[in-house]
GURO-161230 format. One record per residue: residue in three letters; x, y, z of N, C-alpha, C in turn. Coordinates in pm, whole numbers, padded with zeros to 5 digits, always signed. Layout:
ALAXYZXYZXYZ/...
This chain:
MET-03044+11552+01872-02901+11533+01851-02867+11386+01857/LYS-02914+11316+01961-02887+11175+01973-02952+11096+01861/ALA-03067+11143+01817-03138+11075+01710-03060+11086+01579/ARG-02998+11201+01555-02918+11220+01435-02793+11131+01435/ILE-02728+11124+01547-02608+11039+01557-02645+10893+01538/LEU-02758+10853+01599-02805+10718+01582-02841+10686+01437/LEU-02905+10786+01371-02944+10772+01232-02821+10759+01143/VAL-02722+10840+01166-02594+10838+01088-02528+10703+01109/ALA-02521+10657+01232-02457+10531+01263-02528+10415+01191/LEU-02661+10420+01188-02739+10314+01119-02715+10318+00969/VAL-02710+10436+00914-02687+10449+00768-02548+10395+00733/VAL-02447+10431+00809-02311+10385+00785-02305+10235+00799/ALA-02368+10179+00901-02366+10035+00921-02438+09961+00807/PHE-02552+10017+00764-02629+09955+00657-02551+09956+00524/THR-02488+10070+00492-02416+10078+00364-02292+09988+00367/SER-02224+09978+00479-02109+09889+00482-02151+09743+00471/PHE-02266+09709+00531-02315+09574+00518-02358+09546+00375/ALA-02420+09641+00310-02466+09622+00171-02347+09607+00078/THR-02242+09684+00095-02126+09673+00006-02051+09542+00033/ALA-02054+09496+00153-01986+09371+00186-02056+09256+00117/GLN-02182+09261+00097-02255+09155+00030-02227+09151-00119/GLU-02190+09267-00176-02168+09275-00321-02034+09219-00366/LYS-01939+09210-00274-01804+09162-00312-01810+09016-00354/LYS-01741+08989-00463-01739+08853-00516-01616+08783-00459/LYS-01629+08657-00442-01516+08576-00397-01418+08557-00512/PHE-01291+08543-00477-01185+08517-00576-01205+08380-00632/GLU-01211+08373-00763-01227+08244-00833-01094+08206-00893/LYS-01057+08079-00874-00932+08032-00934-00946+08031-01086/PRO-00838+08072-01151-00845+08066-01299-00842+07922-01348/THR-00906+07901-01457-00906+07768-01518-00769+07743-01582/PRO-00737+07618-01611-00606+07593-01679-00592+07669-01808/GLU-00700+07685-01884-00692+07759-02009-00661+07907-01981/GLN-00722+07963-01875-00692+08101-01844-00549+08121-01796/ARG-00497+08023-01725-00354+08030-01682-00262+08027-01802/VAL-00292+07943-01900-00208+07934-02020-00217+08068-02094/GLU-00335+08128-02108-00353+08252-02175-00273+08363-02103/PHE-00276+08361-01973-00202+08457-01893-00051+08444-01916/ARG-00005+08321-01918+00141+08298-01938+00181+08344-02078/VAL+00096+08317-02179+00125+08361-02316+00135+08515-02321/LYS+00037+08581-02260+00037+08730-02264+00160+08784-02191/MET+00194+08724-02080+00311+08772-02005+00441+08754-02087/MET+00450+08641-02154+00571+08616-02233+00575+08708-02353/GLN+00460+08736-02415+00457+08830-02527+00500+08969-02483/GLN+00460+09012-02365+00502+09140-02311+00650+09139-02281/LYS+00701+09030-02224+00842+09022-02187+00929+09026-02313/LEU+00883+08963-02420+00960+08960-02546+00939+09086-02630/MET+00839+09168-02593+00808+09291-02665+00779+09263-02813/LEU+00685+09173-02838+00652+09134-02972+00549+09232-03031/ASP+00562+09252-03161+00462+09329-03231+00338+09239-03256/ASP+00231+09296-03309+00107+09221-03325+00123+09101-03418/LYS+00198+09117-03525+00218+09010-03623+00290+08891-03557/LYS+00403+08921-03495+00482+08817-03429+00408+08754-03313/ALA+00331+08839-03239+00255+08786-03126+00148+08687-03172/ALA+00089+08716-03288-00013+08624-03343+00050+08491-03386/GLU+00171+08497-03437+00239+08371-03475+00294+08297-03353/PHE+00334+08372-03253+00397+08314-03133+00296+08242-03044/ALA+00177+08298-03028+00080+08248-02933+00046+08101-02948/PRO+00007+08052-03065-00032+07911-03074+00087+07815-03047/ILE+00205+07854-03089+00323+07767-03067+00355+07762-02921/TYR+00351+07878-02854+00384+07881-02712+00278+07810-02629/LYS+00150+07820-02669+00044+07745-02601+00069+07595-02613/GLU+00102+07552-02731+00134+07410-02753+00249+07368-02665/TYR+00353+07453-02658+00474+07426-02577+00435+07409-02430/ILE+00353+07498-02380+00313+07496-02237+00231+07369-02205/THR+00136+07338-02294+00051+07223-02267+00129+07092-02279/GLU+00218+07085-02379+00300+06962-02393+00397+06945-02275/MET+00453+07055-02227+00543+07047-02110+00468+07004-01986/ALA+00345+07048-01974+00265+07008-01857+00234+06857-01862/LYS+00223+06800-01979+00198+06657-01993+00322+06576-01961/CYS+00440+06640-01959+00563+06566-01935+00590+06540-01788/ARG+00512+06596-01699+00535+06575-01557+00501+06433-01517/PRO+00591+06364-01452+00565+06224-01418+00476+06213-01293/ALA+00399+06108-01289+00320+06074-01169+00404+05984-01082/LEU+00453+06039-00972+00548+05965-00886+00475+05916-00761/GLU+00526+05802-00713+00476+05753-00585+00556+05822-00476/ARG+00484+05869-00374+00552+05946-00269+00539+05874-00137/GLY+00628+05912-00047+00625+05851+00085+00763+05817+00134/LYS+00776+05801+00261+00906+05768+00319+00943+05621+00305/ASP+00847+05536+00303+00871+05393+00302+00850+05332+00164/LEU+00925+05380+00067+00916+05326-00071+01008+05205-00080/THR+00963+05109-00156+01047+04992-00179+01147+05023-00289/ASP+01245+04936-00305+01347+04955-00409+01284+04959-00547/VAL+01185+04874-00568+01116+04869-00698+01045+05002-00727/GLN+00979+05057-00623+00910+05186-00641+01007+05299-00670/ILE+01120+05297-00599+01220+05400-00621+01276+05394-00761/LYS+01306+05272-00810+01355+05255-00946+01251+05303-01048/LYS+01124+05270-01021+01015+05311-01107+01004+05463-01115/ASN+01019+05529-01001+01015+05674-00995+01131+05736-01073/LEU+01250+05678-01055+01368+05730-01127+01350+05718-01277/GLU+01300+05602-01324+01279+05581-01464+01171+05676-01519/ALA+01066+05699-01441+00962+05792-01482+01016+05934-01495/ARG+01103+05973-01402+01166+06107-01413+01254+06119-01536/MET+01331+06014-01563+01416+06018-01683+01333+06022-01810/ASP+01225+05944-01813+01138+05949-01931+01076+06086-01947/ALA+01034+06148-01836+00974+06279-01840+01072+06383-01891/ARG+01196+06374-01846+01300+06470-01892+01325+06452-02041/GLN+01324+06328-02091+01345+06303-02232+01229+06358-02313/LYS+01105+06339-02266+00990+06395-02336+00996+06544-02339/ALA+01035+06605-02227+01045+06753-02220+01150+06801-02315/LEU+01261+06733-02326+01365+06770-02419+01315+06762-02564/ASP+01242+06656-02596+01186+06643-02730+01087+06757-02762/VAL+01005+06793-02664+00910+06903-02685+00986+07035-02704/GLU+01089+07058-02623+01168+07180-02638+01232+07189-02775/LYS+01288+07077-02823+01351+07078-02956+01249+07105-03066/LYS+01134+07043-03053+01030+07066-03155+00983+07210-03158/CYS+00958+07268-03038+00910+07404-03032+01022+07503-03063/TYR+01145+07467-03033+01258+07552-03069+01268+07567-03221/GLY+01246+07459-03291+01249+07467-03438+01142+07560-03493/LYS+01024+07556-03432+00916+07643-03480+00938+07789-03440/LEU+00983+07808-03314+00998+07943-03266+01118+08015-03323/SER+01221+07938-03363+01339+08002-03418+01313+08070-03551/LYS+01205+08034-03615+01166+08103-03740+01103+08238-03711/ILE+01056+08259-03589+00986+08383-03553+01071+08476-03468/LEU+01141+08419-03374+01209+08497-03271+01359+08506-03293/SER+01420+08605-03234+01567+08619-03237+01627+08524-03135/ALA+01759+08512-03137+01831+08421-03046+01811+08467-02900/ARG+01814+08595-02878+01797+08648-02741+01655+08620-02690/GLN+01557+08634-02777+01417+08607-02739+01400+08457-02711/LEU+01463+08375-02792+01457+08229-02764+01518+08196-02629/GLN+01625+08264-02598+01687+08239-02468+01594+08275-02354/VAL+01520+08384-02368+01422+08423-02266+01313+08319-02257/VAL+01265+08273-02368+01154+08177-02367+01197+08046-02299/PHE+01310+07994-02336+01348+07864-02284+01419+07867-02149/SER+01475+07977-02110+01533+07985-01976+01429+08028-01875/ASN+01332+08109-01917+01230+08158-01824+01131+08053-01785/ASP+01109+07956-01867+01004+07858-01844+01041+07760-01736/LYS+01164+07753-01694+01204+07659-01590+01128+07684-01461/GLY+01101+07808-01433+01027+07843-01314+00954+07968-01339/PHE+00839+07961-01404+00764+08080-01445+00732+08161-01321/GLY+00763+08289-01328+00736+08376-01219+00847+08388-01118/LYS+00949+08309-01136+01065+08313-01045+01166+08411-01103/SER+01239+08474-01012+01339+08568-01058+01469+08489-01089/ASP+01563+08564-01149+01687+08499-01181+01783+08490-01061/GLY+01737+08532-00945+01814+08517-00826+01885+08645-00781/ARG+01900+08741-00871+01966+08864-00831+01890+08943-00729/LYS+01758+08945-00745+01678+09026-00658+01682+08975-00514/PHE+01689+08844-00496+01684+08787-00364+01817+08724-00324/ALA+01926+08771-00382+02058+08716-00349+02092+08748-00205/PRO+02155+08658-00136+02189+08685+00002+02293+08796+00011/ARG+02270+08885+00106+02363+08995+00125+02417+08987+00269/GLY+02537+08946+00277+02593+08929+00407+02701+09033+00434/LYS+02767+09015+00540+02868+09105+00587+02991+09107+00494/PHE+03016+08994+00425+03135+08978+00346+03106+08960+00199/GLY+03059+09066+00133+03046+09066-00010+02940+08978-00068/GLY+02824+08966-00008+02713+08892-00065+02726+08744-00058/LYS+02803+08690+00037+02817+08546+00048+02730+08490+00162/GLY+02625+08563+00195+02536+08513+00301+02585+08557+00436/LYS+02535+08496+00539+02572+08531+00676+02715+08489+00709/ALA+02776+08564+00796+02909+08529+00836+02907+08404+00923/ASN+03006+08319+00903+03015+08198+00983+03054+08232+01127/ASN+03021+08143+01217+03047+08168+01360+03197+08188+01388/PHE+03283+08116+01313+03426+08131+01342+03482+08264+01294/CYS+03403+08342+01220+03451+08472+01171+03413+08588+01261/LYS+03339+08563+01368+03298+08674+01452+03416+08742+01513/GLY+03418+08875+01501+03523+08952+01561+03650+08959+01478/LYS+03656+08894+01362+03775+08895+01279+03754+08990+01159/LYS+03854+09027+01094+03845+09108+00975+03802+09020+00858/PRO+03734+09077+00759+03688+08996+00644+03802+08925+00573/ALA+03918+08983+00567+04031+08922+00499+04076+08793+00568/ASP+04055+08783+00700+04096+08667+00775+03995+08553+00769/CYS+03876+08579+00715+03769+08479+00714+03740+08416+00579/LYS+03830+08422+00487+03806+08362+00356+03809+08213+00366/ASN+03719+08150+00294+03709+08004+00297+03812+07939+00210/
């Protein structure tokens, strides 16, 4: 009896050890894989048919890669000089202008394929890919979704606590 229990315990331990060795570590996707994933997600969100999806993919890939190039390289730190701060500000302005130029160029190409509503999704969604529009995580407070009640409102009626 003891031998069987010991044998079962050894078999269970051995199989769990063997399966633990087979698990692969999570590998970070390459930049190309991330772009492909974003393209597929946008195609699904826009509900494109195969023909439009084939036309959309290369333009949207170009848009994503060009927008990534528009990010400025800024100097960071608490003790920046006035010259460095001005340089950072100018770099941000240049980056915004480049991004605007890229958006206009890709808008012209995409407007031939997509409807106005689809264009709105493409250009409004890209500001923060993967982020919600805020409705899902909107603050819900005691007084009609305006967040937590202020300390001066404790014990008062909601009508008395309007800002």
